[in-house]
C-alpha positions as CSV (number, residue, x, y, z in Angstrom):
1,X,128.0,157.2,28.8
2,X,127.3,156.8,32.6
3,X,129.6,156.0,35.2
4,X,128.9,153.6,37.8
5,X,127.8,155.0,41.3
6,X,130.8,154.8,43.7
7,X,130.0,153.5,47.3
8,X,129.3,157.1,48.8
9,X,126.8,157.8,46.4
10,X,125.0,154.4,46.3
11,X,124.9,154.6,50.2
12,X,123.4,158.1,50.1
13,X,120.8,156.6,47.3
14,X,119.9,153.6,49.6
15,X,119.6,155.9,52.9
16,X,116.9,158.0,50.9
17,X,114.8,154.8,50.2
18,X,111.9,153.5,52.0
19,X,112.4,150.8,54.4
20,X,109.8,148.6,52.7
21,X,111.8,149.0,49.4
22,X,114.8,148.3,51.0
23,X,113.4,145.2,52.7
24,X,112.1,143.9,49.3
25,X,115.6,144.4,47.8
26,X,117.3,142.7,50.5
27,X,114.7,139.7,50.1
28,X,115.4,139.4,46.3
29,X,119.2,139.2,47.2
30,X,118.7,136.8,50.0
31,X,116.6,134.6,47.9
32,X,119.4,134.3,45.3
33,X,122.2,134.0,47.9
34,X,122.1,131.3,50.6
35,X,124.7,133.0,52.7
36,X,123.2,136.6,52.6
37,X,120.1,134.8,53.7
38,X,121.9,133.3,56.7
39,X,123.6,136.6,57.4
40,X,120.2,138.3,57.3
41,X,118.5,135.6,59.6
42,X,121.1,135.6,62.4
43,X,121.3,139.5,62.4
44,X,117.4,138.7,63.2
45,X,118.1,136.4,66.1
46,X,117.0,133.5,64.4
47,X,118.3,130.2,66.1
48,X,118.3,128.1,62.9
49,X,121.0,130.6,61.6
50,X,123.6,128.6,63.4
51,X,122.4,125.2,61.8
52,X,122.2,126.6,58.3
53,X,125.4,128.2,58.7
54,X,127.1,124.9,59.8
55,X,125.5,123.5,56.5
56,X,126.8,126.1,54.4
57,X,130.4,126.0,55.9
58,X,130.9,122.2,55.5
59,X,129.4,122.2,51.9
60,X,131.8,125.3,50.9
61,X,134.4,123.0,52.4
62,X,133.5,120.0,50.2
63,X,133.5,122.2,47.2
64,X,137.0,123.8,47.7
65,X,139.8,123.5,45.5
66,X,142.9,124.4,47.5
67,X,145.4,126.2,45.3
68,X,143.0,128.1,43.3
69,X,144.2,131.7,42.4
70,X,141.0,133.6,41.9
71,X,141.0,137.2,42.6
72,X,137.3,137.1,43.8
73,X,136.7,135.5,47.3
74,X,135.7,132.0,47.0
75,X,132.9,130.4,48.4
76,X,134.8,129.0,51.3
77,X,136.4,132.6,52.1
78,X,132.6,134.1,52.1
79,X,131.4,131.1,54.3
80,X,134.1,131.9,57.0
81,X,133.1,135.5,56.9
82,X,129.7,134.3,57.6
83,X,131.1,132.5,60.9
84,X,132.5,135.7,61.8
85,X,129.4,137.7,61.4
86,X,127.5,135.1,63.3
87,X,129.9,135.8,66.2
88,X,129.1,139.5,65.9
89,X,125.2,138.9,65.8
90,X,125.6,137.1,69.5
91,X,126.3,133.4,68.3
92,X,129.9,133.4,69.6
93,X,129.6,129.8,71.1
94,X,128.0,128.4,68.1
95,X,130.2,130.2,65.7
96,X,133.3,128.9,67.6
97,X,131.8,125.1,67.6
98,X,130.9,125.3,64.0
99,X,134.5,126.5,63.4
100,X,136.1,123.8,65.2
101,X,133.8,121.1,63.3
102,X,135.0,123.0,59.7
103,X,138.5,122.9,60.8
104,X,138.5,119.3,61.4
105,X,136.5,118.7,58.3
106,X,139.0,121.0,56.0
107,X,142.0,119.0,57.5
108,X,140.2,115.6,56.8
109,X,139.7,116.8,53.0
110,X,142.4,118.9,52.3
111,X,145.0,118.0,54.7
112,X,147.1,120.8,56.9
113,X,148.1,123.6,55.1
114,X,149.0,127.1,55.3
115,X,145.9,128.5,53.6
116,X,144.0,131.8,54.8
117,X,141.0,129.5,55.4
118,X,142.5,127.2,57.7
119,X,144.2,130.0,59.9
120,X,140.9,131.9,59.8
121,X,138.8,128.5,61.0
122,X,141.7,128.0,63.6
123,X,141.4,131.5,65.0
124,X,137.3,131.1,65.3
125,X,137.7,128.0,66.9
126,X,139.9,129.2,69.3
127,X,137.9,132.1,70.0
128,X,140.3,134.7,68.4
129,X,138.2,135.9,65.6
130,X,138.7,139.1,64.0
């Protein structure tokens, strides 16, 4: 029986690979995961990334069910992570604007609550992202 690679072993493997192969693998992942695709396009400096992030965050708010006690991060958690990454990639103003819009949409749909999601949106909208 084989055991899974730990993070260090996987990182070492990836570092030894050809950049074209790595790009191909990233594109496969991006084709299956819109948030990853947006994150990569933001890292590449695409102005469309902010609009795509806005759509993803607002969609995640619409699909969110407060009170879910999942161990895995939910879609909204990942979408808010995306806003933090967007700011890190030079889209600070856009990220804050999206967070402000998302905060309003969250409160409108789910009400004021003490959720981590709303607290993170508040911080991002107010320029206090992690």
